[in-house]
All heavy atoms as a GROMACS GRO file, in nm:
protein
  605
    1MET      N    1   1.804  -0.596  -3.006
    1MET     CA    2   1.738  -0.548  -2.887
    1MET      C    3   1.824  -0.584  -2.767
    1MET      O    4   1.876  -0.693  -2.757
    1MET     CB    5   1.600  -0.610  -2.875
    1MET     CG    6   1.538  -0.575  -2.745
    1MET     SD    7   1.380  -0.644  -2.692
    1MET     CE    8   1.308  -0.731  -2.819
    2THR      N    9   1.836  -0.492  -2.674
    2THR     CA   10   1.911  -0.518  -2.552
    2THR      C   11   1.815  -0.546  -2.437
    2THR      O   12   1.710  -0.482  -2.425
    2THR     CB   13   2.005  -0.401  -2.517
    2THR    OG1   14   2.078  -0.436  -2.400
    2THR    CG2   15   1.930  -0.273  -2.493
    3THR      N   16   1.850  -0.640  -2.354
    3THR     CA   17   1.767  -0.671  -2.238
    3THR      C   18   1.839  -0.635  -2.109
    3THR      O   19   1.793  -0.667  -2.001
    3THR     CB   20   1.731  -0.821  -2.236
    3THR    OG1   21   1.852  -0.897  -2.235
    3THR    CG2   22   1.645  -0.857  -2.354
    4GLU      N   23   1.952  -0.569  -2.122
    4GLU     CA   24   2.032  -0.533  -2.006
    4GLU      C   25   1.972  -0.412  -1.934
    4GLU      O   26   1.942  -0.310  -1.996
    4GLU     CB   27   2.173  -0.500  -2.054
    4GLU     CG   28   2.274  -0.493  -1.944
    4GLU     CD   29   2.413  -0.476  -2.001
    4GLU    OE1   30   2.448  -0.552  -2.094
    4GLU    OE2   31   2.482  -0.386  -1.954
    5LEU      N   32   1.954  -0.424  -1.803
    5LEU     CA   33   1.902  -0.313  -1.724
    5LEU      C   34   2.017  -0.221  -1.685
    5LEU      O   35   2.124  -0.267  -1.647
    5LEU     CB   36   1.834  -0.364  -1.597
    5LEU     CG   37   1.705  -0.442  -1.617
    5LEU    CD1   38   1.657  -0.496  -1.482
    5LEU    CD2   39   1.598  -0.353  -1.678
    6LYS      N   40   1.994  -0.092  -1.695
    6LYS     CA   41   2.096   0.005  -1.655
    6LYS      C   42   2.101   0.020  -1.503
    6LYS      O   43   2.203   0.050  -1.447
    6LYS     CB   44   2.069   0.139  -1.721
    6LYS     CG   45   2.084   0.135  -1.872
    6LYS     CD   46   2.064   0.271  -1.931
    6LYS     CE   47   2.050   0.267  -2.080
    6LYS     NZ   48   2.162   0.240  -2.157
    7THR      N   49   1.986  -0.001  -1.436
    7THR     CA   50   1.980   0.004  -1.290
    7THR      C   51   1.897  -0.113  -1.241
    7THR      O   52   1.817  -0.170  -1.316
    7THR     CB   53   1.915   0.135  -1.240
    7THR    OG1   54   1.783   0.141  -1.291
    7THR    CG2   55   1.993   0.256  -1.282
    8ASN      N   56   1.914  -0.148  -1.119
    8ASN     CA   57   1.836  -0.255  -1.059
    8ASN      C   58   1.703  -0.196  -1.012
    8ASN      O   59   1.701  -0.112  -0.923
    8ASN     CB   60   1.913  -0.315  -0.941
    8ASN     CG   61   1.838  -0.430  -0.877
    8ASN    OD1   62   1.719  -0.450  -0.901
    8ASN    ND2   63   1.908  -0.505  -0.795
    9PRO      N   64   1.590  -0.238  -1.069
    9PRO     CA   65   1.462  -0.178  -1.032
    9PRO      C   66   1.424  -0.203  -0.886
    9PRO      O   67   1.347  -0.128  -0.828
    9PRO     CB   68   1.362  -0.245  -1.126
    9PRO     CG   69   1.429  -0.370  -1.169
    9PRO     CD   70   1.576  -0.342  -1.168
   10PHE      N   71   1.479  -0.306  -0.824
   10PHE     CA   72   1.446  -0.336  -0.685
   10PHE      C   73   1.525  -0.251  -0.586
   10PHE      O   74   1.502  -0.258  -0.466
   10PHE     CB   75   1.463  -0.485  -0.657
   10PHE     CG   76   1.366  -0.568  -0.736
   10PHE    CD1   77   1.406  -0.637  -0.847
   10PHE    CD2   78   1.234  -0.573  -0.699
   10PHE    CE1   79   1.316  -0.711  -0.921
   10PHE    CE2   80   1.142  -0.646  -0.772
   10PHE     CZ   81   1.183  -0.715  -0.884
   11GLU      N   82   1.615  -0.170  -0.633
   11GLU     CA   83   1.688  -0.078  -0.547
   11GLU      C   84   1.630   0.062  -0.554
   11GLU      O   85   1.683   0.156  -0.498
   11GLU     CB   86   1.836  -0.074  -0.586
   11GLU     CG   87   1.907  -0.205  -0.557
   11GLU     CD   88   2.052  -0.204  -0.601
   11GLU    OE1   89   2.097  -0.101  -0.655
   11GLU    OE2   90   2.120  -0.305  -0.582
   12SER      N   91   1.518   0.077  -0.617
   12SER     CA   92   1.457   0.207  -0.637
   12SER      C   93   1.362   0.242  -0.524
   12SER      O   94   1.294   0.157  -0.470
   12SER     CB   95   1.380   0.206  -0.770
   12SER     OG   96   1.306   0.325  -0.782
   13ASP      N   97   1.356   0.370  -0.489
   13ASP     CA   98   1.260   0.418  -0.390
   13ASP      C   99   1.121   0.428  -0.449
   13ASP      O  100   1.026   0.455  -0.378
   13ASP     CB  101   1.302   0.555  -0.336
   13ASP     CG  102   1.426   0.546  -0.250
   13ASP    OD1  103   1.447   0.441  -0.189
   13ASP    OD2  104   1.500   0.646  -0.244
   14ALA      N  105   1.108   0.408  -0.579
   14ALA     CA  106   0.980   0.426  -0.646
   14ALA      C  107   0.884   0.310  -0.623
   14ALA      O  108   0.767   0.320  -0.654
   14ALA     CB  109   1.001   0.447  -0.795
   15PHE      N  110   0.930   0.199  -0.567
   15PHE     CA  111   0.843   0.086  -0.542
   15PHE      C  112   0.769   0.104  -0.410
   15PHE      O  113   0.826   0.149  -0.311
   15PHE     CB  114   0.922  -0.045  -0.536
   15PHE     CG  115   0.958  -0.097  -0.670
   15PHE    CD1  116   1.081  -0.070  -0.726
   15PHE    CD2  117   0.868  -0.174  -0.742
   15PHE    CE1  118   1.114  -0.117  -0.851
   15PHE    CE2  119   0.900  -0.222  -0.868
   15PHE     CZ  120   1.023  -0.193  -0.922
   16VAL      N  121   0.642   0.067  -0.410
   16VAL     CA  122   0.563   0.061  -0.287
   16VAL      C  123   0.495  -0.075  -0.283
   16VAL      O  124   0.474  -0.139  -0.385
   16VAL     CB  125   0.458   0.173  -0.278
   16VAL    CG1  126   0.524   0.308  -0.262
   16VAL    CG2  127   0.364   0.173  -0.397
   17TYR      N  128   0.462  -0.117  -0.163
   17TYR     CA  129   0.398  -0.245  -0.142
   17TYR      C  130   0.254  -0.222  -0.098
   17TYR      O  131   0.227  -0.132  -0.018
   17TYR     CB  132   0.474  -0.326  -0.036
   17TYR     CG  133   0.617  -0.350  -0.076
   17TYR    CD1  134   0.719  -0.268  -0.030
   17TYR    CD2  135   0.648  -0.451  -0.165
   17TYR    CE1  136   0.849  -0.288  -0.069
   17TYR    CE2  137   0.779  -0.472  -0.206
   17TYR     CZ  138   0.879  -0.390  -0.157
   17TYR     OH  139   1.008  -0.409  -0.197
   18ILE      N  140   0.165  -0.304  -0.150
   18ILE     CA  141   0.024  -0.293  -0.116
   18ILE      C  142  -0.019  -0.426  -0.056
   18ILE      O  143   0.007  -0.532  -0.114
   18ILE     CB  144  -0.060  -0.261  -0.241
   18ILE    CG1  145  -0.021  -0.124  -0.293
   18ILE    CG2  146  -0.209  -0.268  -0.211
   18ILE    CD1  147  -0.082  -0.087  -0.424
   19ARG      N  148  -0.081  -0.419   0.060
   19ARG     CA  149  -0.132  -0.541   0.121
   19ARG      C  150  -0.258  -0.511   0.200
   19ARG      O  151  -0.285  -0.397   0.237
   19ARG     CB  152  -0.027  -0.607   0.209
   19ARG     CG  153   0.010  -0.529   0.333
   19ARG     CD  154   0.098  -0.612   0.424
   19ARG     NE  155   0.150  -0.534   0.533
   19ARG     CZ  156   0.080  -0.497   0.640
   19ARG    NH1  157  -0.044  -0.533   0.654
   19ARG    NH2  158   0.136  -0.423   0.734
   20HIS      N  159  -0.332  -0.618   0.225
   20HIS     CA  160  -0.455  -0.608   0.302
   20HIS      C  161  -0.420  -0.567   0.445
   20HIS      O  162  -0.321  -0.613   0.501
   20HIS     CB  163  -0.528  -0.743   0.301
   20HIS     CG  164  -0.659  -0.740   0.369
   20HIS    ND1  165  -0.676  -0.786   0.497
   20HIS    CD2  166  -0.779  -0.696   0.328
   20HIS    CE1  167  -0.802  -0.770   0.532
   20HIS    NE2  168  -0.866  -0.716   0.430
   21LEU      N  169  -0.500  -0.482   0.503
   21LEU     CA  170  -0.481  -0.438   0.641
   21LEU      C  171  -0.566  -0.527   0.730
   21LEU      O  172  -0.689  -0.526   0.720
   21LEU     CB  173  -0.524  -0.291   0.654
   21LEU     CG  174  -0.497  -0.222   0.786
   21LEU    CD1  175  -0.347  -0.212   0.812
   21LEU    CD2  176  -0.557  -0.084   0.786
   22ASP      N  177  -0.502  -0.606   0.817
   22ASP     CA  178  -0.581  -0.696   0.901
   22ASP      C  179  -0.641  -0.622   1.020
   22ASP      O  180  -0.601  -0.512   1.055
   22ASP     CB  181  -0.499  -0.818   0.944
   22ASP     CG  182  -0.380  -0.784   1.032
   22ASP    OD1  183  -0.387  -0.687   1.110
   22ASP    OD2  184  -0.280  -0.856   1.023
   23GLU      N  185  -0.739  -0.685   1.080
   23GLU     CA  186  -0.817  -0.620   1.187
   23GLU      C  187  -0.732  -0.582   1.307
   23GLU      O  188  -0.748  -0.475   1.365
   23GLU     CB  189  -0.930  -0.713   1.231
   23GLU     CG  190  -1.026  -0.648   1.328
   23GLU     CD  191  -1.142  -0.738   1.363
   23GLU    OE1  192  -1.176  -0.827   1.284
   23GLU    OE2  193  -1.198  -0.718   1.472
   24ASP      N  194  -0.638  -0.668   1.346
   24ASP     CA  195  -0.552  -0.637   1.461
   24ASP      C  196  -0.467  -0.513   1.435
   24ASP      O  197  -0.451  -0.429   1.523
   24ASP     CB  198  -0.461  -0.756   1.493
   24ASP     CG  199  -0.538  -0.876   1.545
   24ASP    OD1  200  -0.650  -0.856   1.599
   24ASP    OD2  201  -0.487  -0.989   1.532
   25GLU      N  202  -0.413  -0.504   1.316
   25GLU     CA  203  -0.331  -0.387   1.281
   25GLU      C  204  -0.416  -0.261   1.276
   25GLU      O  205  -0.375  -0.154   1.320
   25GLU     CB  206  -0.262  -0.410   1.147
   25GLU     CG  207  -0.165  -0.302   1.111
   25GLU     CD  208  -0.092  -0.330   0.982
   25GLU    OE1  209  -0.121  -0.430   0.914
   25GLU    OE2  210  -0.003  -0.249   0.949
   26LEU      N  211  -0.537  -0.274   1.223
   26LEU     CA  212  -0.628  -0.160   1.216
   26LEU      C  213  -0.658  -0.105   1.355
   26LEU      O  214  -0.660   0.016   1.376
   26LEU     CB  215  -0.758  -0.201   1.145
   26LEU     CG  216  -0.865  -0.094   1.132
   26LEU    CD1  217  -0.813   0.025   1.051
   26LEU    CD2  218  -0.990  -0.151   1.068
   27GLN      N  219  -0.677  -0.193   1.451
   27GLN     CA  220  -0.707  -0.150   1.587
   27GLN      C  221  -0.591  -0.075   1.652
   27GLN      O  222  -0.613   0.008   1.739
   27GLN     CB  223  -0.749  -0.269   1.672
   27GLN     CG  224  -0.883  -0.324   1.630
   27GLN     CD  225  -0.924  -0.447   1.709
   27GLN    OE1  226  -0.851  -0.497   1.793
   27GLN    NE2  227  -1.043  -0.497   1.680
   28THR      N  228  -0.470  -0.102   1.609
   28THR     CA  229  -0.355  -0.030   1.664
   28THR      C  230  -0.339   0.108   1.599
   28THR      O  231  -0.272   0.194   1.654
   28THR     CB  232  -0.223  -0.108   1.647
   28THR    OG1  233  -0.194  -0.122   1.507
   28THR    CG2  234  -0.231  -0.244   1.712
   29LEU      N  235  -0.401   0.127   1.482
   29LEU     CA  236  -0.388   0.253   1.409
   29LEU      C  237  -0.494   0.356   1.445
   29LEU      O  238  -0.470   0.475   1.437
   29LEU     CB  239  -0.396   0.228   1.258
   29LEU     CG  240  -0.287   0.146   1.195
   29LEU    CD1  241  -0.318   0.122   1.049
   29LEU    CD2  242  -0.154   0.216   1.211
   30MET      N  243  -0.613   0.307   1.479
   30MET     CA  244  -0.727   0.397   1.495
   30MET      C  245  -0.805   0.365   1.622
   30MET      O  246  -0.813   0.249   1.662
   30MET     CB  247  -0.821   0.383   1.375
   30MET     CG  248  -0.757   0.407   1.241
   30MET     SD  249  -0.868   0.371   1.105
   30MET     CE  250  -0.971   0.516   1.109
   31PRO      N  251  -0.866   0.465   1.680
   31PRO     CA  252  -0.953   0.439   1.795
   31PRO      C  253  -1.081   0.365   1.751
   31PRO      O  254  -1.121   0.374   1.635
   31PRO     CB  255  -0.986   0.578   1.849
   31PRO     CG  256  -0.953   0.672   1.741
   31PRO     CD  257  -0.853   0.607   1.652
   32ALA      N  258  -1.141   0.292   1.844
   32ALA     CA  259  -1.259   0.210   1.813
   32ALA      C  260  -1.373   0.292   1.752
   32ALA      O  261  -1.441   0.245   1.660
   32ALA     CB  262  -1.307   0.139   1.938
   33ASN      N  263  -1.394   0.416   1.799
   33ASN     CA  264  -1.504   0.496   1.744
   33ASN      C  265  -1.478   0.535   1.599
   33ASN      O  266  -1.571   0.551   1.521
   33ASN     CB  267  -1.532   0.619   1.830
   33ASN     CG  268  -1.415   0.714   1.838
   33ASN    OD1  269  -1.301   0.678   1.808
   33ASN    ND2  270  -1.442   0.836   1.880
   34ALA      N  271  -1.353   0.547   1.559
   34ALA     CA  272  -1.321   0.577   1.419
   34ALA      C  273  -1.340   0.452   1.332
   34ALA      O  274  -1.389   0.461   1.220
   34ALA     CB  275  -1.179   0.629   1.406
   35ILE      N  276  -1.303   0.337   1.385
   35ILE     CA  277  -1.319   0.212   1.310
   35ILE      C  278  -1.466   0.185   1.284
   35ILE      O  279  -1.504   0.141   1.175
   35ILE     CB  280  -1.254   0.095   1.386
   35ILE    CG1  281  -1.103   0.115   1.393
   35ILE    CG2  282  -1.287  -0.039   1.318
   35ILE    CD1  283  -1.031   0.016   1.482
   36SER      N  284  -1.551   0.215   1.380
   36SER     CA  285  -1.694   0.190   1.363
   36SER      C  286  -1.756   0.276   1.253
   36SER      O  287  -1.862   0.243   1.201
   36SER     CB  288  -1.769   0.212   1.495
   36SER     OG  289  -1.765   0.348   1.531
   37GLN      N  290  -1.690   0.384   1.215
   37GLN     CA  291  -1.741   0.471   1.109
   37GLN      C  292  -1.697   0.428   0.970
   37GLN      O  293  -1.745   0.482   0.870
   37GLN     CB  294  -1.697   0.615   1.135
   37GLN     CG  295  -1.756   0.672   1.262
   37GLN     CD  296  -1.706   0.812   1.290
   37GLN    OE1  297  -1.650   0.878   1.204
   37GLN    NE2  298  -1.726   0.857   1.412
   38ILE      N  299  -1.608   0.331   0.962
   38ILE     CA  300  -1.561   0.281   0.832
   38ILE      C  301  -1.666   0.186   0.777
   38ILE      O  302  -1.709   0.093   0.846
   38ILE     CB  303  -1.425   0.211   0.846
   38ILE    CG1  304  -1.320   0.310   0.895
   38ILE    CG2  305  -1.383   0.149   0.713
   38ILE    CD1  306  -1.188   0.248   0.930
   39LYS      N  307  -1.705   0.209   0.654
   39LYS     CA  308  -1.812   0.132   0.591
   39LYS      C  309  -1.780  -0.018   0.588
   39LYS      O  310  -1.861  -0.100   0.626
   39LYS     CB  311  -1.836   0.184   0.449
   39LYS     CG  312  -1.947   0.116   0.375
   39LYS     CD  313  -1.964   0.176   0.237
   39LYS     CE  314  -2.069   0.102   0.158
   39LYS     NZ  315  -2.082   0.157   0.023
   40ASP      N  316  -1.663  -0.056   0.539
   40ASP     CA  317  -1.625  -0.197   0.529
   40ASP      C  318  -1.477  -0.212   0.566
   40ASP      O  319  -1.390  -0.209   0.478
   40ASP     CB  320  -1.651  -0.248   0.388
   40ASP     CG  321  -1.637  -0.398   0.377
   40ASP    OD1  322  -1.608  -0.464   0.479
   40ASP    OD2  323  -1.655  -0.450   0.266
   41PRO      N  324  -1.446  -0.230   0.696
   41PRO     CA  325  -1.306  -0.238   0.737
   41PRO      C  326  -1.231  -0.356   0.676
   41PRO      O  327  -1.108  -0.356   0.671
   41PRO     CB  328  -1.312  -0.250   0.889
   41PRO     CG  329  -1.454  -0.276   0.923
   41PRO     CD  330  -1.538  -0.238   0.807
   42ASP      N  331  -1.303  -0.457   0.627
   42ASP     CA  332  -1.237  -0.572   0.563
   42ASP      C  333  -1.179  -0.536   0.427
   42ASP      O  334  -1.103  -0.614   0.370
   42ASP     CB  335  -1.336  -0.687   0.546
   42ASP     CG  336  -1.376  -0.749   0.679
   42ASP    OD1  337  -1.294  -0.743   0.773
   42ASP    OD2  338  -1.488  -0.801   0.688
   43GLU      N  339  -1.214  -0.420   0.374
   43GLU     CA  340  -1.166  -0.377   0.242
   43GLU      C  341  -1.055  -0.274   0.249
   43GLU      O  342  -1.027  -0.206   0.151
   43GLU     CB  343  -1.283  -0.321   0.160
   43GLU     CG  344  -1.373  -0.427   0.103
   43GLU     CD  345  -1.299  -0.521   0.007
   43GLU    OE1  346  -1.227  -0.472  -0.083
   43GLU    OE2  347  -1.312  -0.642   0.024
   44LEU      N  348  -0.990  -0.261   0.365
   44LEU     CA  349  -0.882  -0.163   0.378
   44LEU      C  350  -0.748  -0.224   0.337
   44LEU      O  351  -0.718  -0.338   0.372
   44LEU     CB  352  -0.874  -0.112   0.522
   44LEU     CG  353  -0.993  -0.029   0.568
   44LEU    CD1  354  -0.973   0.014   0.713
   44LEU    CD2  355  -1.014   0.092   0.480
   45PHE      N  356  -0.672  -0.144   0.264
   45PHE     CA  357  -0.539  -0.184   0.220
   45PHE      C  358  -0.440  -0.078   0.263
   45PHE      O  359  -0.474   0.040   0.272
   45PHE     CB  360  -0.535  -0.202   0.068
   45PHE     CG  361  -0.603  -0.327   0.022
   45PHE    CD1  362  -0.741  -0.335   0.017
   45PHE    CD2  363  -0.529  -0.438  -0.012
   45PHE    CE1  364  -0.805  -0.451  -0.023
   45PHE    CE2  365  -0.591  -0.555  -0.052
   45PHE     CZ  366  -0.730  -0.561  -0.058
   46VAL      N  367  -0.318  -0.120   0.290
   46VAL     CA  368  -0.214  -0.028   0.330
   46VAL      C  369  -0.111  -0.019   0.217
   46VAL      O  370  -0.081  -0.118   0.152
   46VAL     CB  371  -0.149  -0.071   0.464
   46VAL    CG1  372  -0.083  -0.206   0.454
   46VAL    CG2  373  -0.053   0.033   0.516
   47VAL      N  374  -0.062   0.102   0.194
   47VAL     CA  375   0.044   0.128   0.097
   47VAL      C  376   0.170   0.158   0.178
   47VAL      O  377   0.170   0.250   0.260
   47VAL     CB  378   0.008   0.247   0.004
   47VAL    CG1  379   0.120   0.272  -0.095
   47VAL    CG2  380  -0.125   0.224  -0.065
   48LEU      N  381   0.274   0.078   0.154
   48LEU     CA  382   0.398   0.090   0.230
   48LEU      C  383   0.515   0.126   0.139
   48LEU      O  384   0.523   0.076   0.026
   48LEU     CB  385   0.430  -0.043   0.299
   48LEU     CG  386   0.324  -0.099   0.390
   48LEU    CD1  387   0.344  -0.247   0.411
   48LEU    CD2  388   0.326  -0.026   0.522
   49SER      N  389   0.604   0.209   0.189
   49SER     CA  390   0.726   0.240   0.113
   49SER      C  391   0.815   0.116   0.110
   49SER      O  392   0.791   0.018   0.183
   49SER     CB  393   0.800   0.357   0.176
   49SER     OG  394   0.853   0.318   0.302
   50ALA      N  395   0.917   0.120   0.029
   50ALA     CA  396   1.009   0.007   0.016
   50ALA      C  397   1.074  -0.030   0.148
   50ALA      O  398   1.106  -0.146   0.171
   50ALA     CB  399   1.114   0.038  -0.088
   51ASP      N  400   1.090   0.066   0.238
   51ASP     CA  401   1.150   0.038   0.368
   51ASP      C  402   1.048   0.015   0.478
   51ASP      O  403   1.079   0.012   0.596
   51ASP     CB  404   1.249   0.146   0.407
   51ASP     CG  405   1.187   0.283   0.420
   51ASP    OD1  406   1.067   0.298   0.390
   51ASP    OD2  407   1.259   0.377   0.459
   52GLY      N  408   0.920  -0.002   0.441
   52GLY     CA  409   0.816  -0.040   0.537
   52GLY      C  410   0.740   0.072   0.603
   52GLY      O  411   0.658   0.048   0.690
   53VAL      N  412   0.764   0.196   0.563
   53VAL     CA  413   0.692   0.309   0.621
   53VAL      C  414   0.551   0.314   0.562
   53VAL      O  415   0.534   0.308   0.441
   53VAL     CB  416   0.766   0.442   0.594
   53VAL    CG1  417   0.684   0.561   0.641
   53VAL    CG2  418   0.903   0.440   0.659
   54ARG      N  419   0.452   0.321   0.649
   54ARG     CA  420   0.313   0.327   0.604
   54ARG      C  421   0.286   0.464   0.542
   54ARG      O  422   0.302   0.567   0.605
   54ARG     CB  423   0.220   0.302   0.723
   54ARG     CG  424   0.077   0.285   0.687
   54ARG     CD  425  -0.012   0.247   0.805
   54ARG     NE  426   0.023   0.310   0.931
   54ARG     CZ  427   0.084   0.249   1.033
   54ARG    NH1  428   0.117   0.123   1.025
   54ARG    NH2  429   0.111   0.315   1.143
   55LEU      N  430   0.245   0.464   0.415
   55LEU     CA  431   0.218   0.588   0.342
   55LEU      C  432   0.070   0.622   0.339
   55LEU      O  433   0.034   0.740   0.339
   55LEU     CB  434   0.271   0.577   0.199
   55LEU     CG  435   0.421   0.548   0.185
   55LEU    CD1  436   0.455   0.527   0.039
   55LEU    CD2  437   0.502   0.660   0.246
   56ALA      N  438  -0.014   0.520   0.332
   56ALA     CA  439  -0.158   0.545   0.321
   56ALA      C  440  -0.236   0.421   0.359
   56ALA      O  441  -0.187   0.309   0.346
   56ALA     CB  442  -0.194   0.586   0.178
   57VAL      N  443  -0.356   0.445   0.405
   57VAL     CA  444  -0.455   0.340   0.425
   57VAL      C  445  -0.571   0.377   0.334
   57VAL      O  446  -0.624   0.488   0.341
   57VAL     CB  447  -0.501   0.330   0.572
   57VAL    CG1  448  -0.612   0.227   0.587
   57VAL    CG2  449  -0.382   0.296   0.662
   58VAL      N  450  -0.609   0.283   0.247
   58VAL     CA  451  -0.706   0.312   0.141
   58VAL      C  452  -0.813   0.204   0.139
   58VAL      O  453  -0.784   0.087   0.165
   58VAL     CB  454  -0.633   0.317   0.004
   58VAL    CG1  455  -0.728   0.353  -0.107
   58VAL    CG2  456  -0.517   0.414   0.009
   59GLU      N  457  -0.935   0.244   0.107
   59GLU     CA  458  -1.043   0.147   0.095
   59GLU      C  459  -1.042   0.087  -0.045
   59GLU      O  460  -1.066   0.156  -0.144
   59GLU     CB  461  -1.178   0.213   0.123
   59GLU     CG  462  -1.291   0.112   0.130
   59GLU     CD  463  -1.422   0.174   0.170
   59GLU    OE1  464  -1.424   0.294   0.208
   59GLU    OE2  465  -1.523   0.104   0.164
   60GLY      N  466  -1.008  -0.041  -0.054
   60GLY     CA  467  -1.008  -0.113  -0.181
   60GLY      C  468  -0.870  -0.125  -0.242
   60GLY      O  469  -0.791  -0.030  -0.241
   61ARG      N  470  -0.841  -0.243  -0.295
   61ARG     CA  471  -0.712  -0.270  -0.358
   61ARG      C  472  -0.692  -0.183  -0.481
   61ARG      O  473  -0.583  -0.128  -0.503
   61ARG     CB  474  -0.703  -0.418  -0.394
   61ARG     CG  475  -0.570  -0.459  -0.451
   61ARG     CD  476  -0.567  -0.610  -0.479
   61ARG     NE  477  -0.439  -0.650  -0.531
   61ARG     CZ  478  -0.403  -0.638  -0.659
   61ARG    NH1  479  -0.486  -0.586  -0.747
   61ARG    NH2  480  -0.284  -0.677  -0.699
   62ASP      N  481  -0.796  -0.168  -0.561
   62ASP     CA  482  -0.785  -0.086  -0.682
   62ASP      C  483  -0.753   0.059  -0.648
   62ASP      O  484  -0.675   0.124  -0.717
   62ASP     CB  485  -0.913  -0.094  -0.765
   62ASP     CG  486  -0.934  -0.231  -0.828
   62ASP    OD1  487  -0.836  -0.308  -0.839
   62ASP    OD2  488  -1.048  -0.260  -0.866
   63ALA      N  489  -0.812   0.109  -0.541
   63ALA     CA  490  -0.785   0.246  -0.499
   63ALA      C  491  -0.641   0.262  -0.450
   63ALA      O  492  -0.577   0.364  -0.474
   63ALA     CB  493  -0.882   0.289  -0.390
   64ALA      N  494  -0.588   0.159  -0.385
   64ALA     CA  495  -0.449   0.164  -0.338
   64ALA      C  496  -0.353   0.167  -0.457
   64ALA      O  497  -0.257   0.243  -0.458
   64ALA     CB  498  -0.420   0.044  -0.248
   65ILE      N  499  -0.381   0.085  -0.557
   65ILE     CA  500  -0.298   0.084  -0.677
   65ILE      C  501  -0.307   0.217  -0.749
   65ILE      O  502  -0.206   0.274  -0.791
   65ILE     CB  503  -0.338  -0.032  -0.770
   65ILE    CG1  504  -0.300  -0.165  -0.704
   65ILE    CG2  505  -0.273  -0.019  -0.907
   65ILE    CD1  506  -0.354  -0.287  -0.774
   66ALA      N  507  -0.428   0.271  -0.762
   66ALA     CA  508  -0.447   0.400  -0.828
   66ALA      C  509  -0.373   0.512  -0.754
   66ALA      O  510  -0.312   0.598  -0.817
   66ALA     CB  511  -0.595   0.433  -0.839
   67ALA      N  512  -0.375   0.509  -0.621
   67ALA     CA  513  -0.306   0.611  -0.542
   67ALA      C  514  -0.155   0.603  -0.566
   67ALA      O  515  -0.088   0.706  -0.581
   67ALA     CB  516  -0.337   0.593  -0.394
   68ALA      N  517  -0.102   0.482  -0.572
   68ALA     CA  518   0.042   0.466  -0.598
   68ALA      C  519   0.078   0.518  -0.737
   68ALA      O  520   0.173   0.596  -0.752
   68ALA     CB  521   0.081   0.319  -0.584
   69LEU      N  522   0.001   0.477  -0.837
   69LEU     CA  523   0.030   0.519  -0.974
   69LEU      C  524   0.014   0.670  -0.991
   69LEU      O  525   0.092   0.732  -1.064
   69LEU     CB  526  -0.061   0.445  -1.071
   69LEU     CG  527  -0.038   0.294  -1.081
   69LEU    CD1  528  -0.144   0.229  -1.168
   69LEU    CD2  529   0.101   0.263  -1.131
   70ALA      N  530  -0.083   0.730  -0.923
   70ALA     CA  531  -0.104   0.874  -0.932
   70ALA      C  532   0.014   0.953  -0.876
   70ALA      O  533   0.035   1.069  -0.911
   70ALA     CB  534  -0.232   0.914  -0.859
   71ASN      N  535   0.092   0.888  -0.789
   71ASN     CA  536   0.209   0.953  -0.729
   71ASN      C  537   0.340   0.901  -0.789
   71ASN      O  538   0.445   0.909  -0.726
   71ASN     CB  539   0.206   0.932  -0.578
   71ASN     CG  540   0.098   1.015  -0.514
   71ASN    OD1  541   0.112   1.137  -0.503
   71ASN    ND2  542  -0.012   0.953  -0.476
   72ASP      N  543   0.330   0.847  -0.911
   72ASP     CA  544   0.448   0.797  -0.984
   72ASP      C  545   0.525   0.690  -0.907
   72ASP      O  546   0.648   0.683  -0.914
   72ASP     CB  547   0.543   0.912  -1.022
   72ASP     CG  548   0.478   1.009  -1.118
   72ASP    OD1  549   0.399   0.964  -1.204
   72ASP    OD2  550   0.504   1.130  -1.107
   73LEU      N  551   0.451   0.606  -0.836
   73LEU     CA  552   0.511   0.495  -0.764
   73LEU      C  553   0.473   0.364  -0.832
   73LEU      O  554   0.370   0.357  -0.899
   73LEU     CB  555   0.462   0.494  -0.618
   73LEU     CG  556   0.492   0.622  -0.540
   73LEU    CD1  557   0.417   0.622  -0.408
   73LEU    CD2  558   0.641   0.636  -0.518
   74LYS      N  559   0.556   0.263  -0.816
   74LYS     CA  560   0.531   0.133  -0.879
   74LYS      C  561   0.481   0.036  -0.772
   74LYS      O  562   0.556  -0.009  -0.688
   74LYS     CB  563   0.660   0.082  -0.941
   74LYS     CG  564   0.711   0.173  -1.052
   74LYS     CD  565   0.844   0.125  -1.104
   74LYS     CE  566   0.894   0.216  -1.211
   74LYS     NZ  567   1.003   0.301  -1.169
   75PRO      N  568   0.351   0.002  -0.778
   75PRO     CA  569   0.294  -0.084  -0.674
   75PRO      C  570   0.329  -0.232  -0.694
   75PRO      O  571   0.331  -0.283  -0.806
   75PRO     CB  572   0.143  -0.062  -0.688
   75PRO     CG  573   0.125  -0.021  -0.830
   75PRO     CD  574   0.249   0.053  -0.869
   76LEU      N  575   0.359  -0.298  -0.584
   76LEU     CA  576   0.380  -0.442  -0.579
   76LEU      C  577   0.284  -0.498  -0.476
   76LEU      O  578   0.270  -0.442  -0.368
   76LEU     CB  579   0.523  -0.477  -0.539
   76LEU     CG  580   0.634  -0.426  -0.630
   76LEU    CD1  581   0.770  -0.451  -0.564
   76LEU    CD2  582   0.628  -0.496  -0.764
   77SER      N  583   0.217  -0.606  -0.509
   77SER     CA  584   0.121  -0.666  -0.417
   77SER      C  585   0.194  -0.760  -0.322
   77SER      O  586   0.279  -0.839  -0.363
   77SER     CB  587   0.015  -0.742  -0.495
   77SER     OG  588  -0.081  -0.795  -0.408
   78VAL      N  589   0.160  -0.752  -0.194
   78VAL     CA  590   0.216  -0.841  -0.092
   78VAL      C  591   0.102  -0.922  -0.036
   78VAL      O  592   0.001  -0.867   0.008
   78VAL     CB  593   0.284  -0.760   0.021
   78VAL    CG1  594   0.339  -0.853   0.126
   78VAL    CG2  595   0.392  -0.671  -0.035
   79HIS      N  596   0.117  -1.053  -0.039
   79HIS     CA  597   0.007  -1.140   0.008
   79HIS      C  598   0.034  -1.186   0.148
   79HIS      O  599   0.139  -1.203   0.192
   79HIS     CB  600  -0.007  -1.261  -0.084
   79HIS     CG  601  -0.038  -1.220  -0.224
   79HIS    ND1  602  -0.163  -1.180  -0.263
   79HIS    CD2  603   0.039  -1.212  -0.334
   79HIS    CE1  604  -0.161  -1.151  -0.391
   79HIS    NE2  605  -0.039  -1.169  -0.436
   0.00000   0.00000   0.00000
């Protein structure tokens, strides 16, 4: 069995990062009236490309992972 990688997986565009969206960041993204319509703003997660571009804001960590996988992306959790 070979364990040698043909490419470096960390150099791939296919990786995305998932992290919790904090309240301060949320306020910079959306107007207050839109935030008030979100059921549970504490459960929002952001999906970021490898170079930090925000791709999506999703309610729930599981939903963020599912969204990444549905688009053939490899999610990594950022704490």
